[in-house]
VEXGUBA-548764 format. One record per residue: residue number from 0; chain; x, z, y of N, C-alpha, C, O in turn; residue in three letters. Coordinates in Angstrom, 2 decimals, padded with zeros to 5 digits, always signed. Layout:
# residues N
NUM; A; X; Z; Y; X; Z; Y; X; Z; Y; X; Z; Y; ALA
...
# end
This chain:
# residues 166
0; A; +000.85; +000.00; -001.17; +000.00; +000.00; +000.00; +000.90; +000.00; +001.24; +001.83; +000.80; +001.34; UNK
1; A; +000.63; -000.88; +002.14; +001.42; -000.97; +003.36; +001.14; +000.23; +004.25; +000.11; +000.90; +004.12; UNK
2; A; +002.08; +000.50; +005.14; +001.93; +001.66; +006.03; +000.66; +001.54; +006.88; -000.02; +002.54; +007.12; UNK
3; A; +000.36; +000.32; +007.32; -000.86; +000.09; +008.11; -002.10; +000.45; +007.30; -003.01; +001.11; +007.82; UNK
4; A; -002.14; +000.02; +006.03; -003.27; +000.33; +005.15; -003.41; +001.82; +004.91; -004.52; +002.35; +004.87; UNK
5; A; -002.26; +002.48; +004.74; -002.29; +003.93; +004.53; -002.86; +004.65; +005.75; -003.66; +005.57; +005.60; UNK
6; A; -002.45; +004.25; +006.94; -002.96; +004.87; +008.16; -004.46; +004.65; +008.32; -005.18; +005.53; +008.80; UNK
7; A; -004.93; +003.48; +007.92; -006.36; +003.18; +007.99; -007.15; +004.09; +007.05; -008.18; +004.64; +007.43; UNK
8; A; -006.66; +004.24; +005.82; -007.31; +005.13; +004.85; -007.28; +006.57; +005.35; -008.28; +007.29; +005.25; UNK
9; A; -006.15; +006.98; +005.89; -006.01; +008.33; +006.42; -007.02; +008.58; +007.54; -007.63; +009.65; +007.61; UNK
10; A; -007.18; +007.59; +008.40; -008.12; +007.71; +009.52; -009.57; +007.79; +009.01; -010.35; +008.61; +009.49; UNK
11; A; -009.91; +006.94; +008.03; -011.28; +006.97; +007.46; -011.55; +008.30; +006.77; -012.64; +008.86; +006.88; UNK
12; A; -010.54; +008.81; +006.05; -010.69; +010.09; +005.36; -010.90; +011.22; +006.37; -011.76; +012.09; +006.17; UNK
13; A; -010.14; +011.21; +007.45; -010.28; +012.22; +008.49; -011.68; +012.17; +009.11; -012.29; +013.21; +009.36; UNK
14; A; -012.16; +010.95; +009.35; -013.51; +010.78; +009.91; -014.56; +011.31; +008.94; -015.51; +011.98; +009.34; UNK
15; A; -014.39; +010.99; +007.64; -015.32; +011.49; +006.63; -015.31; +013.01; +006.62; -016.37; +013.64; +006.61; UNK
16; A; -014.14; +013.59; +006.61; -014.00; +015.05; +006.58; -014.69; +015.70; +007.79; -015.33; +016.74; +007.65; UNK
17; A; -014.55; +015.09; +008.96; -015.16; +015.64; +010.17; -016.69; +015.54; +010.16; -017.37; +016.40; +010.72; UNK
18; A; -017.23; +014.50; +009.53; -018.67; +014.27; +009.55; -019.40; +014.71; +008.29; -020.63; +014.68; +008.25; UNK
19; A; -018.66; +015.11; +007.26; -019.27; +015.35; +005.96; -020.36; +016.42; +005.97; -021.45; +016.18; +005.44; UNK
20; A; -020.11; +017.59; +006.56; -021.12; +018.65; +006.53; -022.38; +018.23; +007.29; -023.50; +018.56; +006.89; UNK
21; A; -022.20; +017.50; +008.38; -023.37; +017.02; +009.14; -024.18; +016.04; +008.28; -025.41; +016.14; +008.21; UNK
22; A; -023.50; +015.11; +007.63; -024.19; +014.11; +006.81; -024.85; +014.74; +005.58; -025.96; +014.38; +005.21; UNK
23; A; -024.15; +015.69; +004.96; -024.73; +016.39; +003.81; -025.94; +017.22; +004.27; -026.93; +017.33; +003.55; UNK
24; A; -025.85; +017.80; +005.45; -026.97; +018.55; +006.01; -028.20; +017.68; +006.21; -029.32; +018.10; +005.91; UNK
25; A; -027.98; +016.48; +006.73; -029.10; +015.55; +006.91; -029.70; +015.14; +005.56; -030.92; +015.04; +005.41; UNK
26; A; -028.83; +014.92; +004.57; -029.29; +014.59; +003.21; -030.13; +015.73; +002.64; -031.18; +015.50; +002.06; UNK
27; A; -029.66; +016.97; +002.82; -030.38; +018.14; +002.30; -031.72; +018.33; +003.00; -032.73; +018.60; +002.35; UNK
28; A; -031.73; +018.20; +004.32; -032.99; +018.36; +005.07; -034.00; +017.31; +004.60; -035.18; +017.62; +004.41; UNK
29; A; -033.54; +016.09; +004.43; -034.42; +015.02; +003.96; -034.94; +015.32; +002.56; -036.11; +015.09; +002.26; UNK
30; A; -034.07; +015.84; +001.69; -034.47; +016.19; +000.33; -035.56; +017.27; +000.34; -036.55; +017.16; -000.38; UNK
31; A; -035.37; +018.30; +001.16; -036.36; +019.38; +001.21; -037.68; +018.91; +001.81; -038.74; +019.38; +001.40; UNK
32; A; -037.63; +018.01; +002.77; -038.87; +017.45; +003.33; -039.61; +016.63; +002.28; -040.84; +016.59; +002.27; UNK
33; A; -038.86; +015.98; +001.41; -039.46; +015.16; +000.34; -040.27; +016.03; -000.63; -041.20; +015.53; -001.27; UNK
34; A; -039.93; +017.32; -000.74; -040.68; +018.22; -001.62; -042.14; +018.32; -001.21; -043.00; +018.58; -002.05; UNK
35; A; -042.43; +018.13; +000.06; -043.83; +018.18; +000.52; -044.61; +016.98; -000.02; -045.79; +017.11; -000.35; UNK
36; A; -043.96; +015.82; -000.11; -044.62; +014.65; -000.67; -044.81; +014.81; -002.18; -045.85; +014.46; -002.72; UNK
37; A; -043.78; +015.34; -002.85; -043.83; +015.52; -004.31; -044.74; +016.68; -004.71; -045.21; +016.73; -005.85; UNK
38; A; -044.99; +017.62; -003.77; -045.75; +018.82; -004.07; -045.07; +019.61; -005.20; -045.73; +020.16; -006.08; UNK
39; A; -043.73; +019.65; -005.14; -042.93; +020.29; -006.18; -041.56; +020.66; -005.62; -041.15; +020.20; -004.56; UNK
40; A; -040.85; +021.52; -006.39; -039.48; +021.87; -006.04; -038.65; +021.79; -007.30; -038.94; +022.46; -008.29; UNK
41; A; -037.61; +020.98; -007.27; -036.69; +020.82; -008.40; -037.44; +020.52; -009.71; -037.09; +021.04; -010.77; UNK
42; A; -038.46; +019.69; -009.61; -039.22; +019.26; -010.79; -040.37; +020.17; -011.18; -041.14; +019.82; -012.08; UNK
43; A; -040.52; +021.32; -010.54; -041.62; +022.24; -010.87; -042.73; +022.09; -009.84; -042.52; +022.32; -008.65; UNK
44; A; -043.92; +021.70; -010.32; -045.07; +021.51; -009.44; -045.49; +022.83; -008.80; -045.36; +023.90; -009.39; UNK
45; A; -045.99; +022.73; -007.57; -046.50; +023.90; -006.87; -047.82; +024.34; -007.49; -048.54; +023.53; -008.07; UNK
46; A; -048.11; +025.64; -007.37; -049.38; +026.17; -007.84; -050.50; +025.52; -007.03; -050.44; +025.50; -005.80; UNK
47; A; -051.54; +025.00; -007.70; -052.62; +024.33; -006.96; -053.45; +025.31; -006.15; -053.38; +026.52; -006.35; UNK
48; A; -054.24; +024.77; -005.24; -055.17; +025.59; -004.46; -056.23; +026.17; -005.38; -056.47; +025.68; -006.48; UNK
49; A; -056.85; +027.24; -004.89; -057.97; +027.79; -005.64; -059.16; +026.83; -005.52; -059.23; +026.05; -004.57; UNK
50; A; -060.05; +026.88; -006.46; -061.21; +025.98; -006.46; -062.16; +026.28; -005.30; -062.97; +025.44; -004.92; UNK
51; A; -062.05; +027.48; -004.75; -062.91; +027.86; -003.63; -062.51; +027.17; -002.33; -063.31; +027.10; -001.40; UNK
52; A; -061.30; +026.65; -002.27; -060.82; +026.00; -001.05; -061.44; +024.61; -000.95; -061.13; +023.72; -001.74; UNK
53; A; -062.32; +024.43; +000.02; -063.05; +023.17; +000.16; -062.16; +022.02; +000.61; -062.49; +020.85; +000.37; UNK
54; A; -061.03; +022.32; +001.27; -060.15; +021.27; +001.77; -059.14; +020.80; +000.72; -058.23; +020.03; +001.04; UNK
55; A; -059.29; +021.24; -000.53; -058.28; +020.98; -001.54; -058.05; +019.49; -001.80; -056.93; +019.11; -002.16; UNK
56; A; -059.04; +018.66; -001.62; -058.86; +017.23; -001.89; -058.55; +016.44; -000.63; -058.22; +015.26; -000.71; UNK
57; A; -058.67; +017.07; +000.52; -058.51; +016.35; +001.78; -057.06; +016.20; +002.22; -056.73; +015.25; +002.93; UNK
58; A; -056.19; +017.13; +001.81; -054.80; +017.07; +002.27; -053.88; +017.72; +001.24; -054.33; +018.46; +000.36; UNK
59; A; -052.58; +017.42; +001.39; -051.59; +018.01; +000.49; -051.42; +019.50; +000.77; -051.77; +019.99; +001.84; UNK
60; A; -050.88; +020.21; -000.22; -050.56; +021.62; -000.05; -049.53; +021.79; +001.06; -048.65; +020.94; +001.23; UNK
61; A; -049.62; +022.86; +001.79; -048.71; +023.23; +002.87; -048.66; +022.22; +004.01; -047.76; +022.26; +004.84; UNK
62; A; -049.62; +021.31; +004.04; -049.63; +020.33; +005.13; -051.00; +020.36; +005.80; -051.99; +019.91; +005.23; UNK
63; A; -051.04; +020.88; +006.99; -052.23; +020.81; +007.80; -051.92; +019.97; +009.02; -052.59; +018.97; +009.30; UNK
64; A; -050.88; +020.38; +009.74; -050.45; +019.61; +010.90; -049.13; +018.88; +010.64; -048.77; +017.97; +011.39; UNK
65; A; -048.41; +019.28; +009.60; -047.10; +018.70; +009.32; -045.97; +019.45; +010.03; -044.81; +019.07; +009.92; UNK
66; A; -046.33; +020.49; +010.74; -045.35; +021.23; +011.53; -044.28; +021.90; +010.65; -043.10; +021.89; +011.00; UNK
67; A; -044.69; +022.48; +009.52; -043.73; +023.15; +008.63; -042.72; +022.15; +008.08; -041.52; +022.41; +008.10; UNK
68; A; -043.19; +021.02; +007.60; -042.30; +019.98; +007.07; -041.33; +019.50; +008.16; -040.13; +019.37; +007.91; UNK
69; A; -041.84; +019.24; +009.34; -041.00; +018.74; +010.44; -040.00; +019.78; +010.94; -039.00; +019.43; +011.56; UNK
70; A; -040.27; +021.06; +010.68; -039.39; +022.12; +011.18; -038.11; +022.28; +010.35; -037.19; +022.98; +010.78; UNK
71; A; -038.05; +021.65; +009.20; -036.86; +021.77; +008.33; -035.73; +020.96; +008.95; -035.86; +019.76; +009.20; UNK
72; A; -034.60; +021.64; +009.18; -033.46; +020.97; +009.83; -032.19; +021.75; +009.58; -032.19; +022.83; +009.00; UNK
73; A; -031.09; +021.16; +010.05; -029.80; +021.86; +010.01; -029.86; +022.96; +011.06; -030.05; +022.69; +012.24; UNK
74; A; -029.70; +024.20; +010.62; -029.71; +025.32; +011.56; -028.30; +025.65; +012.03; -028.10; +026.07; +013.17; UNK
75; A; -027.33; +025.46; +011.14; -025.94; +025.77; +011.49; -025.02; +024.87; +010.68; -025.21; +024.67; +009.48; UNK
76; A; -024.02; +024.33; +011.35; -023.04; +023.49; +010.69; -021.65; +023.96; +011.08; -021.34; +024.10; +012.27; UNK
77; A; -020.81; +024.20; +010.08; -019.41; +024.51; +010.32; -018.58; +023.46; +009.59; -019.13; +022.55; +008.98; UNK
78; A; -017.28; +023.60; +009.65; -016.40; +022.64; +008.97; -016.55; +022.71; +007.45; -016.28; +021.73; +006.76; UNK
79; A; -016.98; +023.85; +006.92; -017.06; +024.03; +005.48; -018.47; +024.25; +004.93; -018.67; +024.25; +003.71; UNK
80; A; -019.44; +024.43; +005.81; -020.79; +024.71; +005.30; -021.86; +024.21; +006.25; -021.62; +023.92; +007.43; UNK
81; A; -023.05; +024.11; +005.69; -024.21; +023.73; +006.48; -025.38; +024.59; +006.01; -025.55; +024.82; +004.81; UNK
82; A; -026.19; +025.06; +006.95; -027.36; +025.87; +006.65; -028.60; +025.09; +007.04; -028.75; +024.65; +008.18; UNK
83; A; -029.50; +024.91; +006.07; -030.76; +024.20; +006.28; -031.88; +025.22; +006.25; -031.86; +026.13; +005.42; UNK
84; A; -032.85; +025.10; +007.14; -033.95; +026.04; +007.13; -035.01; +025.68; +008.14; -035.02; +024.59; +008.71; UNK
85; A; -035.91; +026.62; +008.35; -037.00; +026.48; +009.30; -037.07; +027.77; +010.12; -036.87; +028.86; +009.58; UNK
86; A; -037.35; +027.64; +011.39; -037.48; +028.81; +012.25; -038.94; +029.27; +012.39; -039.22; +030.24; +013.09; UNK
87; A; -039.86; +028.59; +011.73; -041.27; +028.98; +011.83; -041.49; +030.31; +011.12; -040.95; +030.52; +010.03; UNK
88; A; -042.26; +031.21; +011.71; -042.43; +032.54; +011.13; -043.13; +032.54; +009.77; -042.95; +033.47; +008.98; UNK
89; A; -043.92; +031.53; +009.48; -044.65; +031.51; +008.21; -043.94; +030.72; +007.11; -044.46; +030.61; +006.01; UNK
90; A; -042.77; +030.18; +007.40; -042.04; +029.40; +006.40; -041.64; +030.27; +005.20; -041.80; +029.85; +004.06; UNK
91; A; -041.11; +031.46; +005.46; -040.65; +032.33; +004.37; -041.76; +032.72; +003.41; -041.56; +032.68; +002.19; UNK
92; A; -042.92; +033.09; +003.92; -044.01; +033.55; +003.04; -044.49; +032.41; +002.13; -044.85; +032.66; +000.98; UNK
93; A; -044.49; +031.19; +002.62; -044.89; +030.07; +001.77; -043.80; +029.74; +000.76; -044.10; +029.41; -000.39; UNK
94; A; -042.54; +029.82; +001.17; -041.43; +029.48; +000.29; -041.24; +030.53; -000.81; -040.89; +030.18; -001.94; UNK
95; A; -041.45; +031.80; -000.49; -041.19; +032.88; -001.43; -042.44; +033.52; -002.01; -042.37; +034.19; -003.04; UNK
96; A; -043.59; +033.32; -001.38; -044.83; +033.97; -001.81; -044.86; +035.41; -001.35; -043.85; +035.96; -000.91; UNK
97; A; -046.02; +036.04; -001.47; -046.14; +037.44; -001.08; -047.54; +037.76; -000.58; -048.48; +037.00; -000.80; UNK
98; A; -047.65; +038.88; +000.10; -048.95; +039.33; +000.61; -048.87; +039.54; +002.11; -047.89; +040.09; +002.62; UNK
99; A; -049.91; +039.11; +002.80; -050.04; +039.32; +004.23; -051.14; +040.35; +004.45; -052.24; +040.21; +003.92; UNK
100; A; -050.85; +041.35; +005.24; -051.87; +042.33; +005.64; -052.19; +042.05; +007.10; -051.31; +042.08; +007.96; UNK
101; A; -053.47; +041.78; +007.37; -053.85; +041.33; +008.70; -055.12; +042.03; +009.16; -056.04; +042.26; +008.38; UNK
102; A; -055.16; +042.38; +010.44; -056.40; +042.85; +011.04; -057.22; +041.61; +011.37; -056.71; +040.69; +012.00; UNK
103; A; -058.50; +041.57; +010.94; -059.30; +040.38; +011.19; -059.51; +040.12; +012.69; -059.74; +041.05; +013.46; UNK
104; A; -059.44; +038.87; +013.08; -059.69; +038.50; +014.48; -061.20; +038.40; +014.69; -061.96; +038.38; +013.73; UNK
105; A; -061.62; +038.35; +015.93; -063.05; +038.20; +016.23; -063.58; +036.89; +015.65; -064.71; +036.83; +015.16; UNK
106; A; -062.78; +035.86; +015.72; -063.19; +034.56; +015.18; -063.42; +034.66; +013.67; -064.39; +034.11; +013.15; UNK
107; A; -062.53; +035.38; +012.97; -062.71; +035.56; +011.52; -063.96; +036.38; +011.24; -064.73; +036.05; +010.34; UNK
108; A; -064.17; +037.45; +012.01; -065.36; +038.28; +011.79; -066.64; +037.46; +011.99; -067.59; +037.59; +011.21; UNK
109; A; -066.67; +036.64; +013.03; -067.84; +035.78; +013.27; -068.07; +034.84; +012.10; -069.21; +034.63; +011.67; UNK
110; A; -066.98; +034.26; +011.58; -067.09; +033.36; +010.44; -067.64; +034.11; +009.22; -068.54; +033.61; +008.54; UNK
111; A; -067.11; +035.31; +008.95; -067.56; +036.10; +007.80; -069.04; +036.47; +007.93; -069.77; +036.40; +006.94; UNK
112; A; -069.49; +036.86; +009.13; -070.90; +037.19; +009.33; -071.77; +035.95; +009.11; -072.83; +036.04; +008.49; UNK
113; A; -071.33; +034.81; +009.61; -072.10; +033.56; +009.43; -072.20; +033.23; +007.94; -073.27; +032.83; +007.47; UNK
114; A; -071.11; +033.39; +007.20; -071.13; +033.13; +005.75; -072.06; +034.10; +005.03; -072.77; +033.73; +004.10; UNK
115; A; -072.05; +035.38; +005.48; -072.92; +036.37; +004.86; -074.38; +036.01; +005.09; -075.19; +036.09; +004.16; UNK
116; A; -074.73; +035.60; +006.32; -076.11; +035.22; +006.61; -076.53; +034.00; +005.81; -077.68; +033.89; +005.39; UNK
117; A; -075.60; +033.08; +005.61; -075.89; +031.85; +004.87; -076.05; +032.10; +003.37; -076.93; +031.52; +002.74; UNK
118; A; -075.20; +032.95; +002.80; -075.16; +033.11; +001.33; -075.73; +034.43; +000.83; -076.09; +034.53; -000.34; UNK
119; A; -075.83; +035.42; +001.69; -076.26; +036.78; +001.32; -075.30; +037.41; +000.29; -075.68; +038.33; -000.43; UNK
120; A; -074.08; +036.89; +000.24; -073.06; +037.41; -000.66; -072.39; +038.62; +000.01; -071.88; +038.51; +001.12; UNK
121; A; -072.38; +039.77; -000.68; -071.83; +041.01; -000.13; -070.33; +040.92; +000.17; -069.83; +041.66; +001.01; UNK
122; A; -069.62; +040.02; -000.48; -068.20; +039.85; -000.22; -067.96; +039.50; +001.24; -067.05; +040.03; +001.87; UNK
123; A; -068.79; +038.60; +001.79; -068.63; +038.20; +003.19; -068.92; +039.36; +004.13; -068.27; +039.49; +005.17; UNK
124; A; -069.88; +040.20; +003.78; -070.20; +041.36; +004.60; -069.03; +042.35; +004.60; -068.68; +042.91; +005.65; UNK
125; A; -068.43; +042.57; +003.41; -067.26; +043.47; +003.33; -066.11; +042.92; +004.18; -065.43; +043.68; +004.87; UNK
126; A; -065.90; +041.61; +004.12; -064.82; +041.01; +004.92; -065.11; +041.16; +006.41; -064.19; +041.39; +007.20; UNK
127; A; -066.37; +041.02; +006.80; -066.74; +041.12; +008.22; -066.56; +042.54; +008.76; -066.33; +042.71; +009.96; UNK
128; A; -066.66; +043.54; +007.90; -066.60; +044.93; +008.37; -065.27; +045.62; +008.02; -065.06; +046.77; +008.41; UNK
129; A; -064.41; +044.96; +007.33; -063.15; +045.59; +006.92; -062.18; +045.73; +008.09; -062.24; +044.97; +009.06; UNK
130; A; -061.30; +046.72; +007.98; -060.28; +046.93; +009.02; -059.03; +046.11; +008.76; -058.28; +045.78; +009.69; UNK
131; A; -058.79; +045.76; +007.49; -057.58; +045.01; +007.15; -057.88; +044.03; +006.01; -058.54; +044.37; +005.03; UNK
132; A; -057.38; +042.82; +006.17; -057.53; +041.80; +005.14; -056.18; +041.64; +004.44; -055.14; +041.53; +005.09; UNK
133; A; -056.20; +041.63; +003.12; -054.98; +041.40; +002.34; -055.07; +040.00; +001.74; -055.96; +039.71; +000.94; UNK
134; A; -054.13; +039.16; +002.14; -054.14; +037.77; +001.70; -052.92; +037.53; +000.82; -051.79; +037.74; +001.25; UNK
135; A; -053.15; +037.09; -000.42; -052.05; +036.79; -001.33; -051.68; +035.31; -001.17; -052.52; +034.42; -001.33; UNK
136; A; -050.42; +035.08; -000.87; -049.90; +033.72; -000.71; -049.05; +033.40; -001.93; -048.05; +034.07; -002.17; UNK
137; A; -049.43; +032.38; -002.72; -048.62; +032.03; -003.88; -047.31; +031.37; -003.46; -047.24; +030.73; -002.41; UNK
138; A; -046.28; +031.54; -004.27; -045.01; +030.91; -003.95; -045.12; +029.40; -004.16; -045.52; +028.93; -005.22; UNK
139; A; -044.76; +028.67; -003.12; -044.68; +027.21; -003.18; -043.34; +026.85; -002.55; -043.26; +026.42; -001.39; UNK
140; A; -042.29; +027.03; -003.34; -040.93; +026.85; -002.82; -040.69; +025.40; -002.45; -040.99; +024.49; -003.22; UNK
141; A; -040.15; +025.20; -001.25; -039.81; +023.86; -000.78; -038.36; +023.77; -000.36; -037.86; +022.67; -000.10; UNK
142; A; -037.67; +024.92; -000.28; -036.28; +024.93; +000.16; -035.53; +026.02; -000.61; -036.09; +027.08; -000.91; UNK
143; A; -034.27; +025.76; -000.93; -033.45; +026.72; -001.67; -032.46; +025.99; -002.55; -032.29; +024.78; -002.44; UNK
144; A; -031.80; +026.73; -003.44; -030.83; +026.13; -004.35; -031.55; +025.11; -005.23; -032.60; +025.39; -005.79; UNK
145; A; -030.98; +023.92; -005.33; -031.63; +022.84; -006.07; -030.60; +022.04; -006.87; -029.64; +021.52; -006.31; UNK
146; A; -030.82; +021.94; -008.18; -029.96; +021.11; -009.04; -030.06; +019.65; -008.63; -029.06; +018.94; -008.60; UNK
147; A; -031.28; +019.21; -008.31; -031.48; +017.81; -007.89; -030.67; +017.50; -006.63; -030.02; +016.46; -006.55; UNK
148; A; -030.70; +018.40; -005.66; -029.96; +018.19; -004.42; -028.45; +018.19; -004.67; -027.73; +017.37; -004.12; UNK
149; A; -027.98; +019.11; -005.51; -026.55; +019.14; -005.81; -026.09; +017.82; -006.42; -025.00; +017.33; -006.10; UNK
150; A; -026.90; +017.26; -007.29; -026.57; +015.97; -007.90; -026.52; +014.86; -006.84; -025.63; +014.02; -006.85; UNK
151; A; -027.49; +014.88; -005.91; -027.51; +013.90; -004.82; -026.27; +014.03; -003.94; -025.68; +013.03; -003.53; UNK
152; A; -025.88; +015.27; -003.66; -024.70; +015.51; -002.81; -023.44; +015.02; -003.51; -022.59; +014.38; -002.89; UNK
153; A; -023.31; +015.32; -004.82; -022.16; +014.83; -005.58; -022.06; +013.32; -005.52; -020.99; +012.76; -005.26; UNK
154; A; -023.18; +012.65; -005.77; -023.21; +011.18; -005.75; -022.86; +010.65; -004.36; -022.12; +009.67; -004.23; UNK
155; A; -023.38; +011.29; -003.32; -023.13; +010.87; -001.95; -021.64; +010.96; -001.61; -021.06; +010.03; -001.05; UNK
156; A; -021.02; +012.09; -001.96; -019.60; +012.29; -001.66; -018.73; +011.31; -002.45; -017.79; +010.73; -001.90; UNK
157; A; -019.05; +011.12; -003.73; -018.29; +010.16; -004.54; -018.37; +008.76; -003.96; -017.38; +008.04; -003.88; UNK
158; A; -019.57; +008.37; -003.55; -019.77; +007.04; -002.96; -018.97; +006.89; -001.67; -018.33; +005.86; -001.45; UNK
159; A; -019.00; +007.91; -000.82; -018.25; +007.85; +000.44; -016.75; +007.79; +000.20; -016.04; +007.03; +000.86; UNK
160; A; -016.25; +008.59; -000.74; -014.81; +008.57; -001.06; -014.40; +007.22; -001.65; -013.34; +006.69; -001.34; UNK
161; A; -015.25; +006.71; -002.51; -014.95; +005.42; -003.14; -014.85; +004.32; -002.08; -014.00; +003.43; -002.18; UNK
162; A; -015.73; +004.37; -001.07; -015.70; +003.35; -000.03; -014.41; +003.42; +000.81; -013.98; +002.41; +001.37; UNK
163; A; -013.83; +004.59; +000.89; -012.59; +004.75; +001.66; -011.39; +004.20; +000.88; -010.53; +003.52; +001.45; UNK
164; A; -011.33; +004.48; -000.41; -010.16; +004.15; -001.20; -010.22; +002.78; -001.87; -009.31; +002.45; -002.63; UNK
165; A; -011.22; +001.99; -001.61; -011.29; +000.65; -002.19; -010.68; -000.36; -001.27; -010.66; -001.55; -001.59; UNK
# end
């Protein structure tokens, strides 16, 4: 290899090294956003909605406005690492699952009373008069350690290195 060719390879390698975490971060963010379309994480389907949810056929899980999906991005990039995540306060509860304890709002109380009047079901009356609502959120992981992503990253890096040394 001529000295000129060596310097060119060295320059391309340096450029790759400088941009790699940013590019891998973009690849990872894109991969995690794709989980919303797949309705799964690393090949495992998300738990479906309950049959009581009337909107179950109208839209995908975790997508009402698309804000959660769009919020996934590179939060921090260093020379050796990249952190992908969401700053939305409700992202963690959907990703990990858990229970929310909430004081009902006036709007919720009005809805519960209207449902009680419509159905005469005591459940709606209890919800309308309760001091605290406990809502169980099932885990629907969309971000985290992923074998699929690691494989994509390996392939991406190999392809980029191969393009430099050919």
